[in-house]
N, C-alpha and C positions, 0 to 999 in steps of 0.2 A: 502492499499499500501507500502512494508518494506520498500523503501530503497528511495530518494529520486533520483528523474532522472531530468534533466534539459535538457529539450530539447528549443532551440531558436524556437519564434514565426517563422523568416524565415524558418529552416528546416520545420515546422507544415505546411507552406503554399506551403514549395515546396515538402511535401509530399501526401495534398491535392489535389495536380499537376498533380502529376506519379499516382494517387489511382485512381485519373475520368478518365485516360488519360490508365489507364490499366483493368480499368470497360470498358470503350470502344472497346479495342480490345479484352479481353474477348469475351462480347456479340456480338459484329459483326462477329469473329471467329465462332461463336455458326449460326450466321444469313445467315451467308457461305454457311456451310455446310446445312443446313436446301434446298436455294437455289439451292444448286447445285442438289441435290437429287431429289427439286422437278420439277428443270430442266429435270431431266433423265427420270425420270417417264413422264411428257409432253412430250417427245421426242420419248420413244420406249413402253409407255404405254400399247397396246393391243397385242403386238409382243408375239408369243410365248419363253417361257423359257427352256434352257435346264434346269438339277439336276444341271449341276455346277455353271450354271449363280446363283441357290437359293440360293447353299452352299454360294458362293461366300458371297450373299446380305448378309446372314444371319451373317456371318465373320466378313464384313465389319459394320455389323447393332450393335454386341456384342462392334468392336472396339470405333467406333460413340457412344453410350452407356457410354462406359466408362471412355471417354475424355467429353463427357458431367458432368457425375460423378463431375469428376473433377472439369470441367470450375464452376459448380453450387457452388460447395464448396468454391472454389475461388471466384465466385460476392457474395456468404456470406459473408467473410473475410472481403472485398472490400468493402463491404458495411455496415459491421459492424466497418471496421477500421472509416471511414469516421463519424459514429456516432461519434466514440470513439474523431476522432478529437473536430465533434462542441460541445461534455460534460467534454472534459479538463480531460480526460484517456490517451490520444493517447500514447504509450509510455509501456504500464503497462498491465499486464497479464488481462485475463479476468476472467482466472481459477485462481489466485493464488493472483492478484495483485502485482506479482513482478516485477519489471522494465525491461525490455527488449532491450538488448543493442542495441544502435545505431546503430552499426554495420548490426544488423540483420535489424534494418528497413530501413536501407539503401536499403540491398540485397533484400528484400522484403520486400517493403510499407504495403505491409498487414496482415503483423504479427500481430497477436492478442494474442497470447500464446508465451510463452518461447520455445527455443528449446526441450528441454526434455517434456515439458506439448503437444508438437503438436509432438514429437515422441510416446508418449505413446497414443492420439488419432489415430494414424496411427495404431498403434496396434489392437487397439479396434476393427477398421473394417474388 
């Protein structure tokens, strides 16, 4: 780790609470989408479908999959941030070990990379 970062125990405890709430929120949203989809299928199960219905379903599925991928990465980052709190490395980048600015952690408590490293990760996708 290249520079000293001082995050107070109170700040880290607050971040843990925020991360746990965020994790419940993201996972809950995923569960709600699946429940709505299941409910629709149960309600309209064997009805004949129009071509347009199938096209709309495919378009909606693409959007759902994209959101799922974003949520999955976010949950992974949240879990990693919680692990970093446990092992005492919260606030430092997983890639470089550089400190992650406190303002970034306040805005995005699940940040495990610096802004530049996260931008690079996004470009690789």
